[in-house]
N, C-alpha and C positions, 0 to 999 in steps of 0.2 A: 423209395422218398415218399415222405409226407404230402399229402395233398393242401396246396394253400388253401386258407379261410378265405371264403368270398366275401367281398364288402357288403356291406348292406346296401340293398339299393336308396337312392336318393329321393326323397319326396317329391310329388309332382310339384309340388308348391315350392320347393326351392329351386327348381330348375325353372320354372316361370319367372320368379324372382331375380334368378341370374340372366335370363337373356333379355329380360325387363331393362335391367340396369346397364347392361352392356350396350342396348339399344341406344340407351339416354347417353352414354359416351361417345358412341359414334356422333348424334345429333348434335353434342354441344362441340364435340372436334370440328365439324364439318361449320358450324358458328363459326368458332374461332379462326380457321383457317381462311375461310371468306372473306370474315372483317379484316383479317391482317394484311391480304390480297390486297384487298381495295386502299388499306394505308399505305401499301408498297407501292401501287401505280399512284396514289397522288402523291408521294413522296418524290419519286421519281420525276415527275414532269414538274412539280415545284421546283425541286431542287435545281434542275436545268436551268430551269428558267432565272434562280438567283444567283447562279453559277454564272451565269451570262451578264447579267446587271453588275454584278462585282466585278468581272473582267473589263467590261466596258466603264465602270468608275475607275479600275487601276490603271487603264489606258490615259482616261483624262487627268488623273493627277500624276502620270510619266509625262507625259507632252507637256504639262504647265511647269513642272519640273525641269525638263531640257529648256523651256525657253526661259526659264527664272535663273540656270546656270549661264545660258548664254548671255544674259544682263549683265550679270555678275561679272563674267570676262570681259566685256567691254567699259566696264568700269575700270578695268586693269589697263586696257589700253588706253585708257584717257589719261590716265598716269603717267606712263611712257611718253605719251603723243606731248606732255607739257615739257618733258625732259627735253624731246626732240626742237620743241618751240624754244625753250632758253639756249640751246645750243645756236640754231639760224637767228636768234637777234643778238646774238654777242658778236664782237667783231673778231676776238682771240675766241680761244678754249677757256670756260669757263673755270676760275678757279676751285680748291677744293673747298673753300670756304660760301662762296657761292652754291655750290652744289647741295652743300650740308644745309644750306637756309631751304633752299627750295624743296628738300626731302623732308624735313621739320616741318612744312609747311602743309605737308600731304597728310599728316596723322596716319601713318602706316597703320600702328600698333591700331587703332580705333576703327578708321575709315576701311583700311584693303585688310581682311583679316588675311593670315595665310601668308603674306608677301614677306620674302625676308629681306628687302631693299631693294633701291633701284641703284642699278650702276651704270657707268658710261664706259665705254668699249673704243680706243682710238683705233681706227685703221691705219697700219704705218706700213713703210718699206725702211730698208736699212738705213738711209740715210735720214728720213722724217724720225725713226727712231734715236738716231744719235743726235740730232737737234735736240728733239724732247729730253733727252739725257743733260745734254749740255744748259739746257733752259734752267730744268729741274736743280742741277749745281750752281748754276749761277743763283736761283733763287733760295739757295740754303736749306734745300729739303734733301740733299744726298741722291747718291746715285741710283738711278731708277733702272732696275734689273727685270728680265722679263723669263718667265717658266712655262715651259720646259727652257731650256738653255739652246743653242745652236742658230745658224744665219739661214733663213728663210726667204723667202720672197716676198711674203707678207706677213703682215703681224696682226691680231687683234687684241690686245693688250687691256686687260681692264686698269683703267685709270683711275676713277673714284668709285668707292660704294658706298652708300649711307642707307640706314644708320648703323654708325660702326660697332662689331661686334667682334670677337675673337676670329670667326671661321670668313668675316667680311674682310678683316687683316692680312689674312692669309690668301685673300682672292686678289690683292692688288698685284698687277705684273703678270696675271694670269692669261696667256696666252691663247682663249677660247679658239683661235681661227687655226691652231694646230690640231681641235678635236672635231675629227668629223660629223660627231652627232652634233656639234654648235656649229661649225662653218655650213651645214644644210639650212637652217632656219635663220641664219644669218642673210645666206643669198637670196631664199626668198624675201627677206624685208627689203631687197636693193626695187624690187616692183614699187612701182606707183602706188601711194596710200595702201602698201601692204604691211603686214604685220608677221615676222616669224616666229614660228611656235615650234620647240622642241624639248626632247629630254634633257637630264642636266649633263649625262656625257659622264667621261671616266672618272678624271679626277676629284671632281665634285667641291671646288673649293669653297663654295659660296652657299651648297647645301650641306646640312651634318650628314655624318654617312649612316647610312642603312634607313634613310628617310625619301619616300617618294616625292619627287618634284616636277614642275612644268617651268619653261623657259618662255620669255617673249623678247621679242627683239623687234626696233623701229630703227630704220636707218636715217643719218644725218648727212647731210648736203652742205659744203661751203656756201651755196647760192639758196635762196629761198626759191627761186624758179628751179625746178626740176629739169634737167636735160633730158631730152626726148630719147638719143640714142643711147644703148648699152655701154658704149665705149665713153661717151659723157659721163653718164651716171658714175662709171669707173673712175674718173679722173677728178668728179665734185665729191665723191664720198669720202668721208673723215674717220668716219666711226657710227656707232650705235647705242642708244639706249636699251639695256634689256632689265628686267624684272624676274628673280626667279621667286617661285613661291611652293608653300607644301602643300601637298592635296588633303593631306588630314585636316590641317588647321582650315583649310580654305571649307570643306564640307562644315567642320565642327562650329565657326565662328563667324562663318559668312551670313548668318539669319538664313539658309535656307529651308524651308520645310521640309524634311524630308521622313515619311512615316514608318515608324519601327518594323513595318513589315516589307518596306519596299526598300532593295538595295541596287545601287545602278553604277554604271564604268565608264568612261569616255574613252574611245577608241578611236587614235587617228588613223584613219583608212587612205590616206592619199597614195597614189603612186602603185595600188595593191597590195600595199604593206600593212599590215595592222601592228601599230605601236600604243600601247597601252599608256593614258596619260593619267587620269585619275580614277581613283574608286571609293565608294561610301563605305562605311562598317557593314559589316554581314555580308558582303560580298564573296559568293564562293565561284571559285575558278574554275572550278570542273563540278559543274551544278548535275542534281540526279533529284529526281523526285519532286517534291515541292519546290526547288528552289530554280526551276530552271528559268530559261529568259523565255518571259511572255510578251515582251513587247521591244521594239527597236526603232529608234527615231536616228535621222542622220540629218545632219544640219553641215552648212558652208561656211566658216568661219577663219578670215585672216588668210585667205585663197588655201585653208585646206578643208579637206570633208572629214568632219568627226561624227561618229555612228554613238550613240548612246544605245546601252543594253540594261534591260531592266527588269530585274527578279522578285518575285514575291516570297518572303520568307514565312515559311509556314503553309497551312493551309488558305484556299483562298475563299474567303468568308464575307459575308455583308451583314447589316443589321437585319434585315430578313431571313437571312439564312436561321440567324438566332429563333427567330420567330417560328422558321419553319421547324427547328428542331422541337421547339416547344409543342407546337401543334402535333407534331408524329408522336411525342413521348403521351400526350393527351390521346391521340387514336390507339396506341397500344394499351395506355391503360382502361379507356373506354371497352376493347374489343377484349381485355382480360375479364372485365367487369361482367360483360355480357355472358363471357363463357360461364363464368363462376354462377349468374344468376340461373341458367339452362341449366348447368350441371347440378344447382342446388335444389332448383324445380323438380327433377328430373329423381333424384335421389329420394327426395320429401314425398314423391309420388311412391317409387319403390317401397321403401320404409313406411310408408300409409298402409300400404296393400301386404305388407309382410306382419305389421303389428296386428293386423287383425285377423291375420291367422294365426300368429302365435296367442292374439288373447282366447281363442277358441281353445288353442291348446294347453294355455296355461289354465285357464277354468278346469278343464279335465285335469290336468297332474294337481292341481291345488283340493281339488276335490278328493284327490287321490291319498294326497299327503295329509289331510284332516282326519281320513277314515283310519290311514296306518297311524296317525297320532292318537286317534279314541282306541285303536286297537290295542297298541303295544305301551300305553302310558303307565308309568307304576304309579300313578294318581289316578283315582276315581273320577269318572266324568260322567255327565246325564244334560240329555237336553229334553226341557221342559216347556210344556204348550203354556196357554194363558193361564190355563186354571191351575197348574202347577204339577201334573200328570206327566210322566215319566215316557217320553217317545222313544229314546234311543240310550242306551249306557255302554260302558265298556266294561272288559273281564275285572278290571280292577275294582270297579265300582259293586259288581256281584260278588267281589271276594270277600269286600269290608262288609257288605249285607249279608251275607253268608248264604245266599241265595243263587238261582240263576241266572242270566241274561234274560232270557223268555220270562220268569217270575217279576223280574221289574219292571218289564215293559208293561206300560197301560196304567200302572199304581200309582197312588199320589206318593210325591216324593216327601211329603211333612208325615205322611204315617210311619214314618221309618224312625222319627225322633223320641227319645224318653221323655225330654223337658216340654215344657209346656211353651208357646208360639202364641201371645196374646196380639190384637188387633193394633195394639199401639208399636209393638215392635215390627209387624208386616210393612205399618204404615211408613216406620223410619227406614225398614229394607226397601223399599220401593222407592222411597225418595234419593236414597244413597246409590239405588241402581242407573236413576235417571242423570245422576251427577257422574258416574263413572262405576267402579268395582266395590262391591258391599262386601264386606270381610266379617265373618262370626263363627266362633268355636261353641261346637252344641254336642252334647251326647245322643249318640247312635244306639239303638236296639237292634242287635244282631237277630237272626232268627233264632238261634240257639239261647237265646235270651242275656247274653253277653252283652255289657255296657262297653262303647268304645268313644273314647273323645274323639271328634273330629274335626278340622278347621275347612270353612266353607269359604269358597270366591266365587260371588256370584255376577254374571255379567250378563247384560242385554243382548240381544242377539239383533243385530238391523238385518231388512228384508223388505220384501214387497207386505201390501197390506195383506194379501193373501197366503202369508206364510205363515204356516202351523208351530213353528218354532219361537219361543218368543225366550228362553232364557240359557245361558251356558251356565252349570255350577260344576266346579272342581271341589271333590271331596278329598282331604288328606287326610288319613288317619295318623294324630299325634298322641295316642296313647302312652306310647313306650316313651317319646319323649317326654311328655309331661311329666310321668312318673319319676324319668331321670332327673328331672329338674326337682322334683320333692328330694330324690336322695340328697341331689347338691346340697339344698337349703337346708337338710337337717344337719347334714355333714358341715355347712356353714355353721350354725349354730352351735355346735359342739365343738369347733374349732376356735369359736372366740370366746367361749367358757376355758378351753384349755389356754388360749392366749392370756385371760385374766389371770389364770391360777399361774401360769410361769412369772407375769409382772410380779406377783405380789411374792412368789418365791424370789425373783430378784432383788425386790426392797427389802425383803429380810434379810439377803445377803450383806447389800449393801450396809444395811443399818448394822449388821454383825462386824464386817471390815472397819466401821468407822468405831463401833467399839473395840475392837481389836486394836486399833490404832490409838486409842486414846490410853487401853493397857498399855502397851509398848511406850507411849510417851510418858505415862505417869507411875505406873505400878512398876515397870521393869527397872526404872531409873532410880528409884529409890533403893533397891538394894546396892544399884552400882555406885549410889552416893554413899551407901552406909561403908562397902569396900573401899572406895579411894579414902573415905576421911579416915576410918582406923588405919589404914595403913600408911598414911602421912603422919597420924599419933604416933603411932608405933616408930616410925622413922626420925621422929623429932624427939620424944619423949627418952627413948630407949636406944639411941642411938650408940652411947656408951657400953650397951650390954650385949647389944648384935653385933654378930662378927660381921667381916666382908662379906661372906656367901650368903648370910642372913639378909643383909641390906641390898645384895644384889636380887634374891628371892623377892623383897617386899618391894623394889623397883618394877621388877617385873609384870606384878600383880596390879599394882597402879597403873601401868602402863595398858595391860590387859583390859582394866575397866574403861580407861579413857578410850580405847579404842573401840570396845562394846559401846560406850555412848555416840562416838561418832557414827559407828553404823545404824545405831537406831534413829538418827537425824537423817541418815542418806536414806533410809526406808521410808521415813516421815514423808521426805521431798518428793520420794517417786511415787508414793500412794497419792499422795495431794495434784500431781500432774495429770492423773487419770482420772480424779474426781473434781476437780474445780471447774470454775463458768469458763465457758469459751468464748473471749471477745474478738472478733475480726478486723483489724483495722489497717492501712496503709502504713507501711515500716519503711525508715530509711538504713538498710545495712548498713552503709560504709558508716554513717555518723556511729552506731550503735556498735559495730566491732571496734571503730575508732577508742572509745570509752571503755571498753574492755580491756583494750590493750593498755592504754593509760593508766587504770588500776593494776595491770599485773606489773607495770614497769614501778608505780609506786612501791610495790612489795619487795622488789630486788632494783633498786636503782642502781647499782653497780653494773648491772648486767648489760652486753653491747649485743643486740639481737636487730637486725636487718628485717622491717616491717614493710611489704606492699599489699597496700588493700586498693582493688579496683573502685573507680568514681563511680557516683549515681547508682549503687544496687540499689532497687526498689523492689519488695515485696509485701504480698498482704498475709497476715498470719495475728496470733494473741501476742502483744508486744511482751508479755512478762516470760510466757514459755518461749518465745524465739532469743528473747536473751537470755534465759537458760540455757537454750542450745550452744547459742556462740560462746556464752562466757565457758562451757564444759569442751567445746572441740578448741577454741583458742587457749585454754587453761593448760589442756593435754599437749598442744603444739608448744605451748612457753616451757612446760615441765620437760619433755623430753627432749629438747634440745639445750639443755642444762650444761650437757657436757661436751656440747659440739664448738667447734673452736668458732667458725664462723657462722653462727646460728642465721637461718631467714625462716621468716613465716608470711606464708602468700595468702588473701584471701580475695577471690574473685568468681567470676561466672563464665561458665562456658555455650556453645552455642545449644539453644534448647533451653535456657531457663536453668541449666544444671550448676550451682554453686561448688564451690570448692575449698578445703582448707588445707593446705599444703604445707611442711615443713620437711628439714634435712636432718631430723634428730634419730633418735637410736630405732625406730622401724618397728618392724614385727616380722615375723615368719607366716608368710600368705597361707600356709597350708592351715593356720589355726585363727583366720578371719573369722571364721564363724562365731569363736568364744568371745569375741569383743563385746558384742551387744547384749551378753546376757548377764543377769544381774550376779555380783560376787567372782566373775571370772578375768584374772590377772594374767597376763603375757609375760610379765616381769615381776621378779623378787621387790618384797617389799625393802630390803635394805637398798636397793637402784634406785627405785622412785616410788613415792609414798602414795597411797591412794587406798579406794575401798571396793573400787570395781562395779559401782552403780552409774558413774556417770555415764557413760556410754549407753547403756539401757536405757537413761532418761532421755538420752538424745533420740534413741529411737522412738521412745514413744512419742516426745514431740512432734517429731515429723511425720509417724501414722498418724497422730492426731487431726493434721493436717493435711492429711490424704497425698501424702508424700512417699518417696523412700530415700534410703540412704544405703551407702558400703565404702568399702574403704580398700586401698591398696597399699602395699609398701614391701621393705625386705628389711634384713638385719642390719642397721648401721647406716641405712640410704634413704632414712625416710619416709613418711607415710601421708596419704593424700585421702581423705574423707569427702566424699561428694555425696549431695543431699539435693532434693529438690521440694519445692512446698506448693501446695494447691493454688492457682490465682497468681503465680511468680512472674511478673514484671518486669521488665528492663528495660530502661530508656536511656539512650543514647544522645 
């Protein structure tokens, strides 16, 4: 097994720096821990103090709320006491109209929120019930029935209930005395000055189903003076005035100021039993956490013991608690800032010490790098003193001068140059050195006498006043490069002369082409006209002498001459396409194609051809050349659809600005598509479709002169499609 290579030892300065940095981290951590501990101790004491203040404020609000509820309930008591006084003052039981007037005067909806109404309960035995029924029947009010039905020693039937609503009409005749939950408060109300309080009971005809409610009862006697004995009160009792009210509306509409963080309930704890009477919104029946009961108040009301339970919804806080939280946040931020300051100071000290050590190491490494740059540079370098003597040089400089480094040292640098260096040039050089770098090209004489072209870049060397190094000069041998540049310049001059010669030759060739076109246009046409003219004379004058076969020969000669003349015209037109002046302009291809097809229709007015031209086709090009292009393409489509039953021609544009001309005519074999654009190459016989074979060749030259391209697709008897592009093609939709 090979032995592992040991790691190099860590420099002592790095170990010391790491130890100092670790010590500064520990100090900063202790500062942070101490400051946070002080903040936590302050927060604990101040938080406990604020909690006690918040709890005391909550208890005071709860006591005030309990007293407010008690005062509101006393107002309810006064309303039913007024009903008792109405009965006591009347000789007989008040009529339904009198009772309605009394209740309407109380304005229950506005003055007594939550109260469903005020009713009168008649205390009856079977005999008095029968008398009541007889009186109501005699008065025309119908039979008064009691629910639930049955014979009982006593009844507590609801006789009146106002204001009249659906539930109150159902309550008339209800025997409350048969309900134990209502009989108990009715019995409690018999005591002198007492008011009975109880729940709604089982059937609940005077409260809606599903609603919590409380009933208040006050006894009504025949005589204004209340009998002392219980038996006397029993004989004098004629009924009760009672008022049901819903607890939800009592809390919401009775203007009792209930804080949104405070919830309470009222529980009847008389006789050792707990009977919930009403509760506010937000009350939790099974409190836990922050909704536990924080305060309880017990009141004696209507001969009953009522307990008020108060809960605080959410955490118990105060205005001082929020200020405390802001103080704590500021304390934590201050602790973190103090930690950051201590850490920054410690790291700054460590970095300063480390930087000092690095500067000394960096100086040594920089010196070594400079020595290596001097030693291995491919460009010659020399260090000069203030007198221009060489203090130090590198091997590249020794190779350029053709001597050894030892020979260079101590000699004057300017003694190695063959060209003169006057005082004016030296003054300019020193001025450039003070401003930056001085560059120059000079001729250096090697030790063997060879003259080399060198590029000098001189720079002043900054340093102490006592430093002997004044300048650094870089010497680059550019002899070979300058010689190559001279050769390139010579070749360029030769190339220019060759270009001039080729231009003259091309100009001469163009003149010759023009002369040839003139000859074709004039000299060749003269014999053709002679042939055609003498053939016509022979046919006219010697018609009777020449037989039918001779007449056929003369017709063929004349047709050949005419075809030759047409071919000459086609060649001249094709030559003008390449030699004419090119003028680019915006073109409306839709209008131009419409004009071409209109001219074609005039030549054959009897043909029916379906033409589709896409709207708003735009392009840039030479108007005459593009018109020639469309005439050839649309003319071919018109010609090759001559034998098609339902001929169609379409001109449009595809995505990317590619124009196309399509037809459903004779088509062509796709294997020979390459011949279409060559002069005098035709894919159809002359007896099928007339033509010279130069139209598509002209189209190709026009498209190429515009910097575009053209191709064709088709199949025999399946139509053909020609697609072409023009440089700077524009399509606006």
